[in-house]
C-alpha positions in Angstrom: -10.0 103.4 261.7 -8.7 103.9 258.2 -5.9 106.6 257.8 -7.0 109.5 255.5 -5.1 110.2 252.3 -4.4 113.8 253.6 -2.7 112.4 256.7 -0.5 110.1 254.6 0.5 113.0 252.3 1.5 115.2 255.3 3.4 112.4 256.9 5.3 111.7 253.7 6.2 115.4 253.3 7.4 115.6 256.9 9.6 112.6 256.4 11.1 113.9 253.2 11.8 117.2 254.9 13.6 115.4 257.7 15.6 113.4 255.2 16.6 116.6 253.3 17.8 118.2 256.6 19.9 115.1 257.4 21.5 115.1 254.0 22.4 118.8 254.3 23.9 118.3 257.7 25.9 115.3 256.5 27.2 117.2 253.5 28.2 120.1 255.7 30.0 117.8 258.0 31.9 116.2 255.2 32.9 119.6 253.8 34.2 120.7 257.2 36.3 117.5 257.5 37.7 118.0 254.0 38.5 121.7 254.8 40.3 120.8 258.1 42.3 118.0 256.3 43.3 120.5 253.6 44.5 123.0 256.1 46.5 120.4 258.0 48.1 119.2 254.7 49.0 122.7 253.8 50.6 123.3 257.2 52.6 120.0 256.8 53.9 121.1 253.3 54.9 124.5 254.8 56.9 122.7 257.4 58.7 120.6 254.8 59.4 123.7 252.6 60.6 126.3 255.1 60.9 129.9 254.1 64.2 131.3 252.9 66.4 132.3 255.9 68.4 135.5 256.3 72.1 134.6 256.1 75.5 136.3 256.4 79.0 135.5 255.2 81.9 135.2 257.6 85.5 134.2 257.1 88.2 133.1 259.6 90.7 130.5 260.5 90.8 127.5 262.9 94.1 126.8 264.8 95.4 123.3 264.2 98.9 122.4 265.5 101.3 124.8 263.7 98.8 126.0 261.0 95.4 127.7 260.8 92.7 126.2 258.6 91.0 128.9 256.6 87.2 128.8 256.2 84.2 130.6 254.7 80.9 130.3 256.6 77.4 131.3 255.6 75.7 131.6 258.9 71.9 131.6 259.6 70.9 134.9 261.2 68.6 134.4 264.2 67.9 130.7 263.8 64.5 129.6 265.2 62.7 126.6 266.3 62.9 124.8 262.9 66.7 124.8 263.1 66.6 123.7 266.8 64.3 120.8 265.9 66.9 119.7 263.3 69.7 119.8 265.8 71.1 123.2 264.8 72.6 121.7 261.6 76.0 122.7 260.0 77.2 121.4 256.7 81.0 121.3 256.2 82.3 121.2 252.6 85.7 119.8 251.7 87.1 120.2 248.1 88.9 118.3 245.4 92.5 118.7 244.2 91.8 121.5 241.7 89.7 123.6 244.1 89.6 125.6 247.3 86.7 126.8 249.5 86.2 129.6 247.0 84.7 127.2 244.6 81.7 126.4 246.8 81.2 130.2 247.4 81.2 131.0 243.7 79.0 128.1 242.8 76.4 129.5 245.2 76.2 126.3 247.2 77.0 127.8 250.6 74.4 130.5 250.4 71.7 128.1 249.1 72.3 125.7 251.9 72.3 128.4 254.5 69.1 129.8 253.2 67.5 126.4 253.7 68.3 126.7 257.4 71.7 124.8 257.5 74.9 126.7 258.4 77.3 126.1 255.6 81.1 126.1 256.0 83.8 125.4 253.4 87.4 125.0 254.4 90.7 125.1 252.6 92.5 121.8 253.1 96.2 122.0 254.1 98.3 123.2 251.2 95.3 124.8 249.3 94.0 128.3 249.3 94.8 130.2 252.5 95.7 127.1 254.6 99.4 126.3 254.8 100.6 122.8 254.3 101.1 120.5 257.3 104.7 119.6 258.1 103.7 116.0 257.7 100.3 114.2 257.0 99.0 110.8 257.6 95.5 109.3 258.2 95.6 110.1 262.0 96.6 113.7 261.3 94.0 114.2 258.6 91.2 112.8 260.8 92.2 114.9 263.7 92.1 118.0 261.5 88.5 117.3 260.6 87.6 116.6 264.3 89.1 120.0 265.2 87.2 121.8 262.4 83.9 120.2 263.5 84.4 121.1 267.2 85.1 124.7 266.2 82.2 124.8 263.7 79.2 123.4 265.6 77.0 126.1 267.3 76.3 123.6 270.2 78.1 120.4 271.3 76.7 117.4 269.4 74.9 119.5 266.9 73.8 117.9 263.6 76.8 117.8 261.2 76.7 117.0 257.5 80.1 116.3 255.9 80.4 116.8 252.1 83.4 115.1 250.6 84.3 115.2 246.9 87.1 113.5 245.1 90.6 114.0 246.7 89.1 114.9 250.1 88.3 111.2 250.6 91.9 111.1 252.0 90.5 113.1 254.9 86.9 112.0 255.2 87.3 108.2 255.2 90.0 108.1 257.9 87.8 110.5 259.9 84.8 108.2 259.6 87.0 105.3 260.9 88.1 107.3 264.0 85.4 109.9 264.8 82.5 109.1 262.5 79.8 109.3 265.2 80.4 113.1 265.3 78.5 113.1 262.0 74.8 112.9 261.4 75.2 112.5 257.6 78.0 111.9 255.1 77.7 113.0 251.5 80.2 111.1 249.3 80.6 113.0 246.1 82.8 110.5 244.3 85.5 110.5 246.9 88.7 108.6 246.3 89.5 105.6 248.4 86.1 103.9 248.6 87.2 101.0 246.5 89.7 99.9 249.0 87.9 101.0 252.1 86.6 98.3 254.5 83.8 100.6 255.8 83.2 102.3 259.1 83.0 100.6 262.4 79.7 99.4 263.8 78.2 102.5 265.4 79.0 104.7 262.4 77.6 102.1 260.1 74.3 102.0 262.1 73.8 105.7 262.9 75.3 107.9 260.2 73.2 108.5 257.1 75.2 108.3 253.8 74.4 109.6 250.3 76.6 108.7 247.3 76.5 111.3 244.5 78.1 110.3 241.2 78.1 111.5 237.6 77.0 108.9 235.1 80.2 109.5 233.1 82.5 109.0 236.1 84.6 105.8 236.2 84.1 105.7 240.0 80.3 105.0 239.6 80.7 101.4 240.9 81.7 102.9 244.2 78.1 104.1 244.7 76.9 100.5 245.1 79.7 99.7 247.5 78.7 102.6 249.7 75.1 101.2 249.9 76.6 98.1 251.6 78.8 100.0 254.0 76.1 102.0 255.8 72.7 100.9 257.2 70.9 104.1 256.1 72.2 105.0 252.7 71.1 106.3 249.3 72.7 106.9 246.0 72.1 109.1 242.9 73.8 108.8 239.6 73.3 112.1 237.7 73.1 111.7 233.9 75.2 114.0 231.7 77.7 114.6 234.6 81.2 113.5 235.0 83.5 113.2 238.1 82.6 116.7 239.2 78.8 116.3 239.1 78.3 119.3 241.3 80.0 121.5 238.7 78.5 119.8 235.6 74.9 119.8 237.0 74.8 122.3 239.9 71.0 122.7 240.0 70.5 118.9 240.3 73.2 118.6 242.8 71.9 121.4 245.0 68.3 120.0 245.0 69.5 116.5 245.9 71.8 117.9 248.7 69.3 120.1 250.3 66.6 117.4 250.3 69.0 114.9 251.8 70.0 117.3 254.6 66.5 117.1 256.0 66.6 113.3 256.4 68.8 112.8 259.5 69.5 114.7 262.6 71.2 114.6 266.0 68.7 114.3 268.9 69.0 116.3 272.2 70.3 113.2 274.0 73.2 112.9 271.5 71.5 110.1 269.6 70.8 109.9 265.9 67.4 109.9 264.2 66.3 109.2 260.6 63.3 111.4 259.8 60.8 109.0 258.2 58.5 111.8 257.1 61.1 112.9 254.6 61.6 109.5 253.0 59.2 109.7 250.1 60.4 113.2 249.3 64.0 112.1 249.3 63.4 109.0 247.1 61.4 111.1 244.6 64.1 113.8 244.4 66.8 111.1 243.8 64.7 109.4 241.1 63.9 112.8 239.4 67.7 113.6 239.5 68.5 110.4 237.7 65.9 111.3 235.0 67.4 114.8 234.5 67.8 116.0 231.0 71.4 115.5 229.9 71.7 118.8 228.1 73.7 121.4 229.9 
């Protein structure tokens, strides 16, 4: 029997209706997938950019042999799970020959770092500020002093420790790395003296400690930045345009951005191991490259 034209018309309309319904369903499904992805991405960005923490300033002194090492500490009030996940981090700031711990306080560095979730301590090295001079000083004595400070500073044994060492303080930080470097998670070398003649840390420090070299483009020590790249397995460098030997003072905003971003990169794990956080890799590289493109005007 021949099919009537009316039947063909109804069949075509029915098929078109089914197709329209399928298209609507597929479009709705794609919209929901896109919405879920956007929400997950937003949550991930929120995890990378944590909210500003409540902090408080404390002062005190740490006994070491016949002296007491004065410090200023911006502590994180009621640290939460994000801080625990990062190994309860503490940043310890040394200083150059013309400064004391007061410099980091007045620059705003300690408070900014603490507000990012990292406890921030600055010490007066022996013979500076409120810390008396040692009766004698050699590499062993200087490295033991930093070991004592770290043991007093960390909130839990084997917490994440970041050591920031500018200029003259290389006389303390480099011997410490040779003897007790595995106590650190990260080392920030802000044009410290001594790198040119340093043979580098021993194997475990080389493999586990993350290092960042920060130099001003106008500093004669800039070649040391490339040397640092060869001395650590996980290492980065930034040369800040328009800055000299004291890049942190010449370009504080750039320095702070680089420092806080780098502090998220490495951590101490619960089993006392070291971990390089791969999810922060692109963020760190972008921050370093942006810093090197910074406008040279003050």
